[in-house]
C-alpha positions in Angstrom: -26.5 -32.2 9.1 -24.9 -34.3 11.9 -28.3 -35.2 13.3 -29.4 -36.2 9.8 -26.4 -38.5 9.5 -26.9 -39.9 13.0 -30.5 -40.8 12.4 -29.8 -42.2 9.0 -27.1 -44.5 10.3 -29.4 -45.7 13.1 -32.2 -46.3 10.6 -30.0 -48.1 8.1 -28.5 -50.3 10.9 -32.0 -51.3 12.0 -32.9 -52.1 8.4 -29.8 -54.3 8.1 -30.7 -56.2 11.2 -34.4 -56.4 10.3 -33.5 -58.1 7.0 -30.5 -60.1 8.1 -31.0 -61.4 11.6 -32.5 -64.4 10.0 -29.1 -65.2 8.5 -27.2 -64.4 11.7 -29.2 -66.3 14.3 -31.5 -69.4 14.0 -33.6 -67.9 16.7 -34.5 -64.9 14.6 -35.0 -67.1 11.5 -38.1 -68.7 13.2 -39.6 -65.3 14.1 -39.9 -63.0 11.0 -43.0 -61.3 12.3 -41.3 -60.5 15.6 -38.4 -59.0 13.7 -40.8 -56.8 11.7 -42.7 -55.7 14.7 -39.6 -54.8 16.7 -37.7 -52.9 14.0 -40.4 -51.2 11.8 -41.4 -48.4 14.2 -37.8 -47.3 15.0 -36.8 -47.5 11.3 -39.7 -45.3 10.4 -38.9 -42.7 13.1 -35.1 -42.7 12.4 -35.7 -42.3 8.6 -38.4 -39.7 9.0 -36.1 -37.6 11.3 -33.1 -38.0 9.0 -35.2 -37.2 5.9 -36.5 -34.1 7.5 -33.1 -32.8 8.6 -31.6 -33.5 5.1 -34.5 -31.8 3.3 -34.3 -28.7 5.6 -30.5 -28.6 5.2 -30.4 -29.0 1.4 -33.8 -27.5 0.6 -34.4 -30.4 -1.8 -36.1 -33.7 -1.6 -33.9 -34.9 -4.5 -30.8 -34.3 -2.6 -32.2 -36.2 0.4 -33.1 -39.1 -1.9 -29.7 -39.3 -3.5 -28.0 -39.1 -0.1 -30.2 -41.9 1.3 -29.1 -44.0 -1.7 -25.4 -43.1 -1.5 -25.2 -43.5 2.3 -26.7 -46.9 2.2 -23.5 -48.1 0.6 -21.5 -46.8 3.5 -23.2 -48.8 6.3 -24.3 -52.0 4.5 -20.8 -53.2 3.5 -19.4 -52.7 7.0 -22.3 -54.5 8.7 -22.3 -57.3 6.1 -18.6 -57.9 6.5 -18.8 -57.9 10.4 -22.0 -59.9 10.9 -22.2 -62.1 7.8 -18.5 -62.5 6.9 -19.2 -61.4 3.3 -16.4 -59.5 1.7 -17.2 -56.1 0.2 -14.0 -56.4 -1.8 -15.2 -57.6 -5.2 -15.0 -55.5 -8.3 -18.8 -55.1 -8.5 -19.0 -54.0 -4.8 -16.0 -51.6 -5.0 -17.4 -49.9 -8.1 -20.8 -49.6 -6.5 -19.3 -48.0 -3.4 -17.2 -45.7 -5.5 -20.4 -44.7 -7.4 -22.2 -44.1 -4.0 -19.3 -41.9 -2.8 -19.6 -39.9 -6.1 -23.3 -39.4 -5.6 -22.7 -38.2 -2.0 -19.9 -35.9 -3.1 -22.1 -34.4 -5.9 -25.0 -33.8 -3.5 -22.7 -32.3 -0.8 -20.5 -30.1 -2.9 -22.8 -28.9 -5.8 
């Protein structure tokens, strides 16, 4: 389970940077194909490893899918706040994160 989480967080972090380096740095804004080429392979490997570990642990692709969804709301707000100075503390964001925690809790405990 810890390896699944480790690989997931690596993959999700890479996805964040692949999508958002253009807003963080002007240098990256001018190189979208470079960004895709650099990040796509590691993202694929990290997510494949994570998916495999989750499915083996829970014996369900549905559980893995819901965990991927829920976990995305754990890493994205932190990275968005740190690198893009966008607050996660709006009502819409807080409710979405609470919903994500609920999904993770359901998948983990039931």
